[in-house]
N, C-alpha and C positions, 0 to 999 in steps of 0.2 A: 503494500500499499504506500501511495505517495503521501506523507504527512502534511504536505502543504497544498494539496488539491483543493481547489475551490469548487463548491457545488451550489448550484442555484435550484432551490425547490420551487416546483409549480405545482400548487395544491389548493383546491377551492374550499376545502373543509379546514377550518382554522385549527380545531383540536388534533386532527390527524397531522396537519402540517407542523404544529409545535412538537408533537410527539416525535415526528421524524427528524426535526431540527436537533432535538436533544440527543437522539441515536446517532446522528452523524457527528455531533460534536464529541460525542463520548468515544467515537471510533478514531478520532483524530483529524477529521476533516474540517476545512474552513467553510462556514456556511453564512455568506455575507447578506443573503436576502432571502425572502420568501415572497413568491408572486402568487396571486390568487386568481388571475385571468390570463387569457391568451395575450391580450394587448400589453399587459404589465409584463408578462414573462419576455416578450420580444424587447420591450424597453430596458429591462433590467439586464437581459443578456447582452444588449448593445453597450450599456453603461459599464458593466462589471466584467464582461468577457470571461465567464467561468470556464473551469476546466471541464465541467460536465453539468448537464441540465437533467434533473430528476423530475420527469413530467407526468403529471396526472393526465390521463388520456381525455378526460372531459371537464376541463376547468370552466369556471363561470366566465361569461363573456360572449361576445358575438362570433369570435373566431375559434373554430374547432381546434381541439388540442393536436390532432394529427397535422393540420395545416400549420399550426404554430411550431411544431417540432420540425416540419419540412423546412420552414424559413430559417429557423435557428440552424439546422444542420447544414443547408446548402449556402445560405447567404453569409452566415457568420462563422462557419466551420467549427462548430461546437458539438461534440458528441452527445447524444441523447439516450437516457434509459427510461423507458415507459413504466409507469405504475398504473394499473387499471384493475377494474373488476369485470370489464367487458371482454369476454373471450369468444365472442361470436366470430364465425368464419369471415364474414364481410369485414368486420373491424380488423381482424388479423391481416387481412389483405391490404386494408388501408395502411396499417403500421408498416408492413413490409416495404411499401413504396417509398418510405422516408429513410430507408437504410438505417434502422435503429442500432444501438450498440447493446441493446438488452431490453428485456420486458419482464416485469415482475407482476404477478397476480395477487391482488389482496385476498385474504391477509397472508403475510409472509413473515418468515423468521428473520431475526437480526443477521444471522450468518448468511442468509440468502441475499439480504440487501448488501452486506459488506462484500460478498464475492462478486455479485452483479457489478458493483461500481469498480472494484479493483480490475475485473476482467475488461470492463468497458474502457477504462483509462489505459490499460496495457494495449488493448487493441488499437485504440485511437494513436497511442505513441508509435507503434509499430507501422500503422498505415500512413502516418505522417512522414516518417523516415523513408518508407517506400516512395511516397509521392516526391519528396525532395530528391531521392536518387533518380527517379524517372525524369523530373524536371532538368536535373544536371545532365543526364544522359541526352535528353531532347536538345539541350542547349549545345552540348558538345557536337552532336550530330548536325545541328544546323550551322554552327560556326566552322566546322571542319571543311578544309579544302579537299580532303580525300574522301571518295565515296565509302560509305559504310553500309554493307548489305549482310543481313541476317537471313539464313535458310533454315527451315525446320527440318524435322526428320523425315518429311515426305518430299523433301526437295523443293519446297515452295518458299517463296520470298515472304518473311514475316516482318521484316524492317528494311527500310530504304530510305536513306537521307537525302537531302537537297542536292548535295554535291553528286551523288549517284545518278540522280535524275539529270543533272546537267551533262554528265559524262555520256550517258547512254540514250538520253532523249525520251525516256519514259516518264509519265506522271505516275503518282501513287496509285491512282485508280486502274492504271493499265498494268501495273507490275505486282502489286501487293497481292498475295494469295495465288500467284501464278508460278509455274515451274520455272526455275532459273535456266536451266539448260537450253530450251528452244529460244529464250528470249535474247541472251547475250553471248552464247557460246558457239563458235565456229562448228559446223557439222563434223569436221574431222576429229574434234576432240570428245564428241558425244560418248563413244563406246568406252574410251578410257575413263571418263568421268563417271559413267553409270557403274562400272566395275569398282572404281575407287570409292564411290559414295556408299555402295552396298556394304563395304567393309567399315566405312566411317560410322554409319548408322548404328553398328553393333558395338564398335569399340571406342569411338572418338579419335581413332588413329588414322593417319593417311600419308601419302607421300608429300602433300602440300602443308599438312598441319605444322605450324611452328616454323614456317620457312618463308622467305620472301622470293617469289618467283616472277620472271617476266614471261608474259603470255600474250595471246592475241584474244580480242573480243569484238563482238558485233554490236553497232549501235542499232537503233530502231530503224534508221534509214537503210540499213544494210552495209554501211561502211565498216570495214574491219580496221581496228586501231590497236597498237601495242599498249599493254597495261602492265603495271607492277602490282602484285597482289601478296598480302600477307594474310594468312588464314590461322584462325585459332578455333578450338572447340569448347563448347560450354553445355552443361547438362542442365536442361530445364524440364521439370515434370518427369523426371526419370528418362528423357530422351535426349540423345545428342544433337545439337544444333551447331551450325557453323557460322562464324563470323569472319568476313572478309573486308580488309581494308584495300580499297582499290584506287589507284592513281592512273590517270591517262599520261602516258609518256611519250606521246606523239612529238612534242617539241623537243624533248630531251633526245629522242633518237635522231631527229633531224639535225640537231647541233652536234651530236656525235658523229654523224655521217660527214657533216662540213669539216669538223676537226679532223677526221680520217683522211679527207681528201686533201686538207691543208698539209697534214703530216707526210702525205705521199708526195705532195708538190715540194715540201721542204727537203724530203729525202732525196728526190731527183736533183735538187739544186745542190745539195751537199755532195752527192755522188759525182755531178759534174765538176765540181770544185776540186774533189779529190782526184778525178781522172786528169784534170789539167795539171795538177801538181805532180802526179806520177809521171805524166808525159814529159814534163820539164826535167825531172830527175833522170829519165831514161835517156834524154838527149845528152846529158852531162856524163852519165855513167850507166851503161846497160846492165852492169852487174848489180848495181844498187836497186834499179827498177825491178828485176826479177826476184831479188832477195826480199824486197818489201811485200810483194805479192804472196810469197811463200811464207813469210813471218806472220802476215795478216791471217792466213788459213789455218796455221798452226796455233797461233794465239786464240783464235776463235774455238778450235777444237779443245784446247786445254781449258779455257773458261767453261765450256759446256760440260766437260768431264768434272770439273770442280762444283757444278751445281750453281754457277753465277746466273742471276736473273737474266732473261733474254734481252731486256732493255739495255743492260750494261754491256752485254756480249757484243751488241752492234757497235758500241763506241770502241771496244777493244780492237774489233776487227778494222774499223776505220782508221785508228791511230796506228795499227800495225802496218796498214797499207801506206802510210806517209811518214813512218817514224824516223826515216834517215833524209827527209826532204830538206834538212839544213845542209846537206852536203853539196847543195848547188852553189854554196859560197867557197867551196874548196876547189882549187885549181885542178882541172882534169888530169894533168900530168902527174899529180900527187895521187889521185884515186886510182889511176891505172899503172902506177909505178911497180915494176915486177920485183925489185929488191926491197930490202928492208928500209924503213923510213927513218929519217932523222928526227931528233927530238922536236925541232921546230916544226917539221911537217906533221908529226903526230899530233902536236899541240894545236895545229890548224884543224886537223880532222877532229879533235876532241871538241871544238867549238860547234859542231854541227847540231848538238842537242839544244844549245842556247838559240842558235840561229833558227832552227826549226820552230822553237817556241815562239820566237819573235814574228815569225811568218804567220803563225796560226792563231796567236792570241786574241785577235780582233775579229776572227770568224766566229759567229754565234752558233756553235755546235750545241746539240742537247746532251753532250757528254764532255768530260774533261780531256778532250783529245789533245789540246795544246800541253796540258800538264803531264800527260802520259809520254809524249814526245820528249818533253824536257827531262823526265826522269827514268827513261829507259836504259840508261846506262849507270844508274845508282846501284849499289850492292848492299847486301843485308848488313855487312860489318862496317859500313861507312867508307869503304876503299873506292867507290866509284866516283863519277863526275856528273854534272859540273858542280853540284853542291856538297857532295860528301854526306848525303843523307843516309840514315840507317834504319833497320827494322820497319816498323809501321809508319815512320815518317814518309816513307815511299808509298805511293798509293798502290792499291792492290793491282789496279789494271796494268801499272807500269812494271810491277813485279812479274806478272804474266807475260807481258811482251819481252821482257827482259830474257826470260827462259827460252822462248820461241826464238829470239834474236840470236842467241849463242848456238842453239842446236842447228838453226838453219845455216848460220854463218860457217860453223865447223864442217858441216856435212857437204858444202858446196865449193866449187873451184874458185879461187881468187887469183888475180895477177901475180900476187907474191907467193902463192904456194898452191899445191894441188888439193883436192878435196880430202878431208881426213875421214870421212864417212860417218854414218849415223851412229855406229857403235862408240867411236871415240867421243862424239858429242854427248851421248847419254851418260858415258862414263865421267865426262867432266862435270855435268850438272849433278850427278849423283854424289861424287866425291865432295863437292862443294855445297851441297844441300844444307840450308841453314846458316851457312857461312857467307857464301856470296849470293846465293839464289834462294827464293821463297820455297820452303819445304812442300807446301801443298801444290803448288804450281809444278814443282820437279816431279812429284809422285804421280800427278795426273798426266804429265808428259810421258813418263816411262811407260804408264799403263797403256796409253795410246799405241805405243809402237810395239810393246811386248805382248798385250793381249788383244788389241782391236785392230792390228794390222794397218796403222795409219801410215800413209805415204806422203812425203813432201812432194807437192805439185803446184 
């Protein structure tokens, strides 16, 4: 029992009214007033707004008690419990129409009165919470930009918010109570949906439950559109119902396609730039051009073997294809010199990493191509050039290109020496794994040749 509940008594017999007043006070209720007529009952209810009205079914006055109760119930939203001696079928039907929260027939025991009031107050409190929840749900459904669709255990639409109507073009009258499948689902999906929903009805489980999927749907005018749908399951009345959040992603798909085409255009432009740079290197030194192509292929294979993300692998391949572009600043007679180089000549060659970086740094690649070119001669122990970086100071992409560069260079013919072969190259990187070269890149490279029959080409 709520100790502070206010109860308005409506009773035309004064003695009975006072007796009821004392009973209610002794039970701990607040009884601010007694009304003896229908008109007075409405007035007191408006003034005091009690938690409950205890209504004599035939109070004095011109207005019938059932009519009074109906006004108090609907207009003022106050629960009513009837107190009456009239138990005729006709009167009971009148009472039902006002949606009462209880009915006591005189005479009754105190315990019956107490129980009727407590049950009425509890029911009203629960119904009020339910109404508030429904109002919140309706407000959310109305304000939501995404469509909200609920389908019952028979595959019929039981709820459909305004956004869903805008997406698919149906009014509430056209869709509520109708089967969802023929309304918005392409025919090619009907069979799979029927099979999946049969399982869902029994278990609340399904391939789409708890997931966000991209699907196709059909509007009222027959237009097929891409949608994003998140589906969940809820049990109502012992039966599984499905709730779907639906978003029209037509505009997003259009933008994705535009972005894809822009990216393809960018890739074509970048590849054209790379081809120009490779051609420039080939004119200066045919050995360098072929070397860069082979390094690019091997570096890409090593990165793939290491599980590097695809978007990074393309940058590694591109950097490998032009990693020696800086050699265009080196005199061709030094590049093609058959004998050993003097210190000053080797010093000029060592500048090619920095020169390559300076050439590439202002080109807007989506990958750190210029940085890879700058660092591809750095070594894990800090003995490399041009900056003497060590360990993870060297970007991973450059460490991969470095391994590919050494293996290809040692395996191929050069003006100053014959080819040493792949075995010698693999021996070099294996012996210096972790010291000069990245351990993971070396292991991946060795696996390519030993286990996967990779060929330099």
